[in-house]
SEVEXKOL-128186 format. One line per 5 residues: number of its first residue (from 1); their letters; for each residue x, y, z of C-alpha. Coordinates in pm, 1 decimal, decimal comma. Layout:
<marlums>
NUM> a> X/Y/Z  ...
</marlums>
This chain:
<marlums>
1> mnrtr> 6110,9/-920,5/-9299,4  5748,6/-860,6/-9214,6  5719,6/-1126,6/-8964,9  6060,5/-1032,9/-8809,1  5972,7/-689,6/-8792,0
6> llmig> 5640,9/-778,3/-8599,9  5839,6/-1006,7/-8358,2  6021,3/-716,5/-8254,9  5761,6/-479,0/-8230,6  5578,3/-712,1/-8006,9
11> fvala> 5867,4/-756,6/-7804,8  5944,7/-360,4/-7745,0  5558,2/-340,6/-7640,7  5581,1/-610,9/-7380,0  5892,7/-475,6/-7219,8
16> lgafv> 5774,1/-117,3/-7229,2  5421,0/-222,7/-7049,1  5629,1/-410,3/-6792,6  5850,7/-104,1/-6730,0  5552,2/132,5/-6691,3
21> slvvy> 5379,4/-118,0/-6440,5  5680,9/-124,9/-6240,3  5702,7/256,3/-6218,6  5348,0/267,5/-6121,2  5384,2/3,5/-5829,3
26> knlqs> 5682,4/177,6/-5687,6  5506,7/513,2/-5676,9  5189,6/349,0/-5512,9  5401,6/166,5/-5243,3  5582,5/486,2/-5181,2
31> ktagp> 5245,5/677,7/-5117,4  5077,8/412,2/-4930,8  5384,7/271,4/-4692,6  5417,1/479,4/-4401,5  5793,3/572,3/-4238,9
36> sepgv> 5930,2/187,4/-4106,9  5880,2/165,6/-3733,7  6152,1/36,5/-3543,0  6136,5/-335,5/-3373,8  6181,4/-424,6/-3015,0
41> dvava> 6329,7/-734,0/-2850,0  6044,4/-949,4/-2730,4  6099,8/-1308,4/-2539,0  5899,6/-1621,5/-2705,8  5968,4/-1981,2/-2658,2
46> ardle> 6218,7/-2147,8/-2863,1  6062,4/-2506,3/-2814,2  5733,8/-2625,8/-2664,4  5701,3/-2592,0/-2299,2  5499,7/-2788,6/-2075,4
51> vgarl> 5353,1/-2745,6/-1747,8  5619,4/-2742,8/-1449,5  5900,4/-2679,4/-1657,4  6220,0/-2461,9/-1551,8  6277,5/-2217,2/-1802,7
56> adgdi> 6668,5/-2221,4/-1915,7  6837,8/-1984,8/-2170,5  6787,2/-2242,4/-2452,9  6397,4/-2232,9/-2406,7  6399,1/-1860,2/-2448,9
61> mlvki> 6469,8/-1670,9/-2797,2  6435,2/-1263,8/-2868,0  6260,7/-1169,9/-3193,7  6226,4/-824,2/-3367,5  5860,7/-715,8/-3340,3
66> passv> 5736,1/-373,7/-3399,3  5631,7/-181,7/-3092,9  5303,9/-106,8/-3205,4  5258,7/-505,2/-3200,3  5400,4/-586,3/-2884,6
71> ppnay> 5138,3/-746,3/-2600,8  5132,3/-577,8/-2301,3  5368,2/-698,2/-2031,1  5573,8/-874,8/-2220,4  5971,5/-993,1/-2142,9
76> hkkss> 6242,2/-802,8/-2331,9  6549,7/-985,7/-2148,8  6623,3/-1367,5/-2121,9  6762,0/-1263,0/-1761,0  6425,7/-1157,2/-1621,0
81> iigrg> 6266,9/-1514,2/-1684,2  6520,8/-1741,1/-1666,7  6473,8/-1998,8/-1384,1  6093,1/-1938,9/-1380,7  5823,8/-2215,3/-1346,2
86> vvlpi> 5561,0/-2252,2/-1659,3  5215,1/-2272,7/-1519,5  5021,3/-2295,1/-1887,6  5131,8/-2511,6/-2189,0  5329,0/-2265,6/-2421,1
91> akgdy> 5358,6/-2348,8/-2806,5  5696,0/-2260,1/-2987,8  5692,0/-1938,6/-3097,1  5448,5/-1824,7/-2803,0  5523,4/-1469,2/-2606,9
96> llpgk> 5628,2/-1552,2/-2261,4  5379,5/-1367,2/-2067,2  5333,0/-1310,3/-1660,3  5016,2/-1541,6/-1672,0  5190,3/-1833,0/-1815,9
101> laaen> 5474,8/-1816,4/-1597,0  5526,1/-1852,7/-1196,6  5608,2/-1578,3/-961,2  5989,4/-1498,3/-899,3  6150,0/-1746,5/-667,0
106> agsgl> 5820,0/-1963,2/-667,8  6034,6/-2241,8/-816,9  5893,7/-2478,3/-1084,8  5695,1/-2791,5/-1084,8  5383,1/-2862,3/-860,4
111> pslip> 5455,0/-2614,2/-619,6  5468,3/-2317,1/-849,6  5118,0/-2411,5/-964,0  4971,6/-2357,4/-616,5  4817,0/-2020,0/-556,3
116> pgmra> 4910,1/-1842,2/-200,4  4616,1/-1942,1/11,3  4565,6/-2303,0/-132,2  4681,1/-2652,6/-77,1  4756,3/-2973,6/-302,6
121> vsvkv> 4646,3/-3300,9/-153,5  4704,1/-3649,6/-279,0  4420,3/-3914,4/-270,3  4509,2/-4260,1/-374,9  4285,3/-4388,4/-631,4
126> nevvs> 4255,1/-4673,4/-898,8  4058,3/-4728,0/-1218,0  3751,0/-4732,6/-1066,8  3807,6/-4389,0/-822,2  3954,0/-4237,8/-1088,0
131> vagfv> 3690,9/-4260,3/-1337,8  3839,8/-4505,5/-1576,0  4140,4/-4293,8/-1560,6  3985,2/-3942,5/-1716,3  4045,4/-3776,3/-1418,9
136> qpgtr> 4360,0/-3602,2/-1542,4  4474,6/-3234,7/-1499,2  4260,5/-2955,5/-1562,7  3966,3/-3110,9/-1496,0  3714,7/-3096,6/-1201,7
141> vdvll> 3555,5/-3354,4/-953,7  3345,9/-3411,1/-682,7  3488,6/-3594,6/-362,6  3236,3/-3855,5/-238,5  3272,1/-4060,1/51,2
146> tgnps> 3120,8/-4377,2/157,6  3116,7/-4505,1/502,7  2905,0/-4571,1/863,9  2925,6/-4264,2/1047,4  2983,3/-4305,4/1435,5
151> ggggt> 2607,2/-4351,1/1616,1  2497,5/-4635,5/1360,0  2196,5/-4561,2/1119,1  2402,3/-4789,8/852,1  2619,4/-4726,7/557,3
156> qtttv> 2587,4/-4431,7/359,6  2730,9/-4211,4/96,9  2751,1/-3834,0/115,4  2927,5/-3546,4/-88,6  3229,5/-3407,6/50,5
161> lesva> 3349,2/-3155,4/-187,9  3240,5/-3010,7/-480,0  3385,0/-2861,2/-817,2  3773,5/-2907,1/-714,6  4049,1/-2896,1/-945,5
166> viaag> 4281,4/-3181,0/-1045,3  4628,2/-3033,9/-1079,6  4842,2/-3367,2/-1123,0  4756,6/-3710,3/-1237,4  5064,3/-3935,7/-1056,6
171> qkler> 5358,9/-3734,1/-1183,5  5206,5/-3544,9/-1464,2  5114,4/-3183,8/-1456,2  4928,0/-3177,6/-1802,0  4666,6/-3387,4/-1945,7
176> sasge> 4728,1/-3619,3/-2246,3  4754,2/-3455,8/-2575,4  4539,3/-3696,1/-2725,6  4283,1/-3717,6/-2412,0  4355,8/-4079,1/-2384,5
181> aqnvp> 4268,0/-4217,1/-2041,2  4558,5/-4243,6/-1793,2  4547,2/-4481,8/-1477,3  4794,8/-4331,2/-1210,2  4787,1/-4443,6/-877,1
186> vitll> 4766,5/-4102,3/-710,5  4548,5/-3798,4/-812,3  4647,9/-3462,7/-650,3  4326,6/-3198,1/-594,4  4388,5/-2825,8/-504,3
191> vspdd> 4195,6/-2739,5/-233,0  4158,3/-2493,3/74,4  4313,7/-2553,7/382,5  3968,9/-2606,0/547,5  3899,2/-2863,0/267,1
196> aqklt> 4226,9/-3021,2/306,3  4146,0/-3123,3/642,6  3808,8/-3258,1/515,8  3986,7/-3458,3/251,2  4233,6/-3591,5/478,8
201> laqmq> 3985,5/-3716,7/740,4  3747,4/-3855,8/482,5  4050,0/-4060,8/375,2  4057,8/-4246,1/691,5  3647,7/-4281,5/782,3
206> griql> 3569,6/-4468,5/454,3  3558,9/-4524,8/102,3  3680,8/-4221,5/-157,7  3499,5/-4185,2/-469,3  3562,0/-3922,4/-766,0
211> alrnp> 3291,2/-3792,9/-965,1  3391,7/-3622,4/-1306,7  3222,0/-3308,6/-1355,6  3208,1/-3072,6/-1672,9  3424,3/-2772,9/-1621,0
216> vdtkq> 3188,1/-2513,3/-1677,7  2946,2/-2654,5/-1425,4  3005,8/-2448,6/-1098,9  2700,3/-2502,7/-967,9  2686,1/-2592,5/-614,9
221> qeldp> 2390,4/-2870,8/-480,5  2331,6/-2909,1/-114,4  2237,2/-3297,1/-126,5  2168,8/-3510,4/191,7  2330,9/-3843,4/255,5
226> trega> 2205,1/-4122,4/83,0  2151,9/-4451,1/300,7  2093,9/-4815,8/218,5  1710,9/-4792,0/251,6  1689,8/-4537,9/-42,5
231> lykek> 1842,0/-4813,6/-275,2  1573,4/-5073,1/-160,5  1299,1/-4821,3/-177,2  1212,0/-4893,2/213,8  898,4/-4706,6/289,8
236> llppp> 942,2/-4482,3/623,8  671,9/-4632,3/890,5  466,6/-4353,8/1045,6  540,6/-4256,5/1402,0  338,5/-4470,3/1631,8
241> tphkp> 44,3/-4309,6/1797,4  115,2/-4247,3/2156,9  -120,6/-4485,4/2362,0  -390,5/-4314,1/2622,3  -398,1/-4511,5/2924,9
246> akkvv> -805,6/-4651,6/2979,5  -970,9/-4455,1/3216,2  -1062,9/-4704,8/3499,3  -1467,9/-4769,6/3584,1  -1481,0/-4777,7/3954,7
251> aqapp> -1785,6/-5047,4/4021,1  -2050,4/-4873,9/4278,4  -2213,0/-5091,3/4506,7  -2603,5/-5139,6/4453,2  -2798,6/-4893,9/4686,7
256> vaaqp> -2919,6/-5051,4/4997,4  -3311,8/-5077,0/5010,9  -3384,6/-4849,3/5314,4  -3506,7/-5055,3/5612,9  -3834,8/-4943,4/5762,3
261> ykvei> -3779,8/-4827,2/6150,9  -3993,0/-4850,2/6496,6  -4156,2/-4608,3/6673,7  -4284,9/-4639,4/7028,8  -4566,7/-4398,4/7106,3
266> ykgkk> -4688,1/-4378,3/7482,2  -5025,1/-4280,9/7561,7  -5022,5/-4247,6/7939,3  -4918,9/-4605,1/8058,0  -5013,9/-4730,4/7742,2
271> kedvt> -4756,3/-4796,8/7468,7  -4817,3/-4833,1/7120,7  -4535,4/-4958,0/6855,6  -4583,2/-4779,4/6511,8  -4361,1/-4903,0/6184,5
276> venq> -4273,7/-4621,9/5980,0  -4127,0/-4655,5/5604,2  -3795,8/-4506,3/5566,3  -3770,4/-4274,8/5274,6
</marlums>
């Protein structure tokens, strides 16, 4: 009897405690929670989108987000971005923002990645030229030219372009997710119109080599061409000393000894010959 009574008292105490806790929780929640903020439709990626993709209706979904959390320049309608090209990788659920999409009517694929005033020039490469396949979209390279310039002087190597952006490797517009090397026959570089001319001429003049560089290293270096002699540690000979012609010495004839001469002296009818020494 006493045991049953104690159990009932304990059960009632637990129920009363749970009820009091719930009432206190509800009161605190009602005091701390402000007025509910209405949500607005925002366009996000419905799946992972690769660079160069063209947005279709199935690539976009609208989600409700509190107005205070909506990022600037976010799109709120599918119709405003359908058909735009993707210029940066977009993960599923990420906001579709202007910085990740090509301009209107810019199309998709490689043309959409070319900023105004720039050009895309392709360079034929092999495993050596492409640095064992590690030259991929998003990396930066220097372009080296090895050849024999007109006028002689032997074979030399010079840096034609520095810190050039790679926008495509073969037909791929983004690098491998795993970072593995990709051997492709063509690398596409993003250059200015002036550099596009230099690059095209360099491919005709000699052998092109790409030098991979750290993307954060943007320092430009003025390097002199490297010639064959520098590889074999040839010493430059000093310039020849100009030869001065020897002075001509004119031989002078020895002086002729002075000859004495005779003088005739007349004293009346008498003549006298006198020899006088020539001084």
